[in-house]
C-alpha positions, 0 to 999 in steps of 0.5 A: 954776911954775904959770902965772898969771894966766889968759890970754884971747884973743878973735877975733870970737865966739870965746874961747881961755882958760887958765882951768881953771874954764871947762873942760867936763871931761865934754866933753873926756873924751867927745871924747878917749875916742872919738878915735884917740889916746886911745880909751877913756881913763879919766876919772880919767886925763883929770882928772889930765892937765888938773890937771898941764898948762897947758890952753887951752879954745876957746869959742863959741856958749855952749860949749867947742868946742876944747881943747889942753894943754901939758906943760912945765917952762916953762924949756926944753921943752914938749909939746903934746897932746890938740889938738882942735876939735869937728867942727861948728866946724872950718873957721873957723880955730880950730885955727890960732888955738888954736896961735897962742894957745899959742905966744903964752902968756908962760910959754912964750916962750924954750923951746928945744924943742917937740914933739907927735905927730900922725897927720893934722894935719901941715899945721897944725903946719908953719905953726908951724915943726914938722918931723919929727924926724931918725931918729924913733922912736915915742912909746914909744921903739920903732922906727917900725915898731912902737909907735904906728903912723901918728903922726909926732913933730914938733919945733919951735924957733919960739916967739920968732917968734910973740909977738902974737896978733891 
């Protein structure tokens, strides 16, 4: 099932939208290829990941300023990945608002499990009920002492708590 219709949320001068036609794919690739979790990622990989995910763009000042994508079966499970807000737009609460919009999306209600991996945004995700997994392993399945060092896999069962985005 492909999520449709497009969902849009407004807050002041900012917009969060699931409309893929608004995405600045070059800007997303530029950010991801330079970030710690996807350094050097090929553009083709970014394009395929966008095509096969529910994407959320954050827009303000006439351009895209943030992004996140959700990989889901839309019935039981969702993984949140590639979450970012451009540095010049941090400090406005856009990351928190983006997460509010994600968990408010009607196709994501009622899921039994959500996961994500982070190295540096534990506080943000804790606000949405994400907690470290019991006996966590790295993303590639290796014990935590190997594989993707520094990442923590977080899990949450919280979507039904957050339905309304202001």
